[in-house]
N, C-alpha and C positions, 0 to 999 in steps of 0.2 A: 544670868546674863550670858555666861559662856555658851549655854545651850541655845539661847536665842540667836547668838552670833553664828553658831555653827549651822543652825537651821537656815538662817538668812543666806549664808554662804552656799549651802546646798541648793537652795531655791535659785539663787543667781546662777550657779553652775549649770543647773538643769535647763534654765532659760537660755543660757548661752549655747549649750549643746543643741537644744531644740532649734535655735536659729541657724546654727551651723549646718544642721541636717536639712532643713526645709526653707530657710531664708532665701528669698530670691536673689539677693545681692551678696550672699555669703561666698567667700573665696577660700574658706578654711580647707575644704576638701578638693581644691583644684581651681584653675581659672574658669570663670563662668560669666555669662552675661544673662540679663533678663529683659533688656530692651536696648535699642539702638539710640543714636543721637536724636535729639528732639527737633532739629531743624528739618524743614521739608515735611511733606505728608506721606511718609513711607511706612508700610506695614510689612511684616514678615508673617506669612501663613505657614503653619507647621502641622504635620499629621503624625500621630504616634501609633505604634502597635502593629503596623503592617509588616509585610504586605498581606493582603487578603483578596478575595475575589472582588470585594467592594472597591479596592484601589483602582481597578480599571474604570469604574464609573466616575470616581473622583477625577481621574486623569481627563476623561471626556469633558467634564464640567470646567475644569481649569483651562483646558484648551479653548473652550467656547468663549471664555472671558479673558483669554491671553494672560493668565496668571501663572507665574512660576512659584513653586513652593518647596519646602524642605520636608522630607519624609524620614522620621526617626524609626528605623525598622529593627525588629527582633530577629536574631540569628536563626532561631528555630523556624520562624515563619518564612524566612528567606530560603532555608533548606527545603521547605515544602513547596514554595512557589518562586523559584529563582527566575523564571521567565518574566514574572511581574516586576521584580526588582529591576531587571534589565530594561523593561519597558519604561519604568519611572525614570531611569537614567537617560535612556535614549530620547525621551520626551523633553529633556532639558531641565529636569528638576534635580534638586540636591538630595543626596542620601546622607543620613546620619545614623549613628550607632545608638541602639536602645537596649543593649545587653542581649544575651542569647535567650534567656528564659523568663525575662520580666520579673525578677525576684525583688523583694524588699531588701535593699542593700544593707540596712542595719542588722539584718539577720544573717549576713554573709561574712565569711572570713576574707581577709585580704587576698588569699590565693584564689578563692572562688570569684571575687570581683575581677581579678586580673584575667581569669580564664573566660568569664562571661564576655568581657570586652574584646579580648584577643580573638576568640572564636567568631564573634560577630564581625570583626574587622575582616577576617579571612573570608567569611561568607559573602560579605558585600563585594570584596575584591573579586572573588570567583564568579559571582553572578553578573556584576556590572562592568568588570574590567577596570574599576577605579575605586580608590579607597575613600573612606570618610574622614573628615577633619572635625566633625562636631559630635557631641554626645549629649543625650538627655537621660537623666536617671529615672528609672521607673518610679511612678508616684511622686516624682520630684524630691526623692530622699537620697541624700549623699551619706557616705560613711568612711571610716578609717580604711585606708588602703586604696581609696579611689584616686587620690592625687598621683601616686606613682604609676598607677595603671593608665591614667590619662596621659601622663608625660611619656610613657613608653610608646604611645602611638601618636603623639603630638595632637591630642584631642582637646578641644575647648568645650566646656559644658554650656548648655543652653537651657535656661528656664523659660518663663513666659510672663507676659504682662496681662493677658486675658485668657482665662481658661473657659472653654465653651460648654463644659458639663454635658457633652453630647452623648454620653453613655446613659443619661437618665432624663434629660429634658426633651421637650418637643421641639420641632423645627422652628416654631414661632418663638419659643423661649430662647433657644440658642441664638437665633438671629437678633432678637431684641437686645440680649446681653452683649453680644460681640459688637454690634453697631454702636450701642450706647457707650461702651467702655473703650472703644478703639481710640488711640491717640498717636500722634507722630512718634515714630521710633518703636512702636509697639510690636510685640511678638504674640501671635494668636495661636493657641494650642487646641487642635481638634483631633479626631481619631479616624483612621481608616481601617483599623483592626480592633480586636478585643483581647488584649494581652497576647497569649499564645494559643488561643482557641481556634480550632478549625471551623467552628460554626459561628459565623459573624453576621450580625444584623446591624448595619449602619444606615438604616433607612432614614432616621431623623436627620443625620448629618447630610445625607445625599439630598434630602428635601430642603434643608436649610441653605446649602451652598449657592444654588442658583438665585436665591433671594438676597442673601447677605452680601455676596460679591458685588453685584451692581449697585447696591445701596452704598457700600463703602466707596466705590469708584465715583458715584454721584457726589459724594462728600469731598472729593478731591484726592483720595488716597490712591497711591500706586503701590504695587507689590514687588518686593525684592525677597531674596532668600535670607535665611538666618545667617549664612556665611557672609552675605553682603553686609549685614548689620555688624558682624564682627569686624569686617574690614573697615567699615566707616568709623569704628571706634578707635582705630589705630592710625 
């Protein structure tokens, strides 16, 4: 009986930790949102892993449909392409922190997490002349040490409501999934880079965007930034 109780406690503890790490509404490792308020037909479109050369094509498509978005960027990519980060900011979009090297945070020490975030904040500020107020954890995984690191830069975590799987799906599959699962207050996660790789193919994402954006607009959705969603929750 004692062994069964201990096993049950261990299972429950593992489940709780798993939720804390990946649960969209978890706040254990710092303040975080995964959706905005449900009133109104607002969506936040977000892109991870940039900047890359594909980011420029994303900007052209967003401009065509008058959509503002949030770009969660990796510091090492910013160091390689600071002019693209600057263009994202100058085009009126929002910049967010996505760590320096896109690591799995549960494999990182608190000191490494702190450094990943601080160095990326510096890179964003140097490239764009403006800091970030939002953070997205690579792979959606949080860990011990993240809360004080976020607090040190006044960052709010942002998860997502709809993940586009645009690193493996076709444009048709991406479009169908995002349009089907979009809901008021939702946060959509797509990608304009591929972790910290300098060789990026975002062809399916670029083919999907000109299809899914007008479809969502035809359904009455308007686009705001993830920061706007945070503000509307307060």
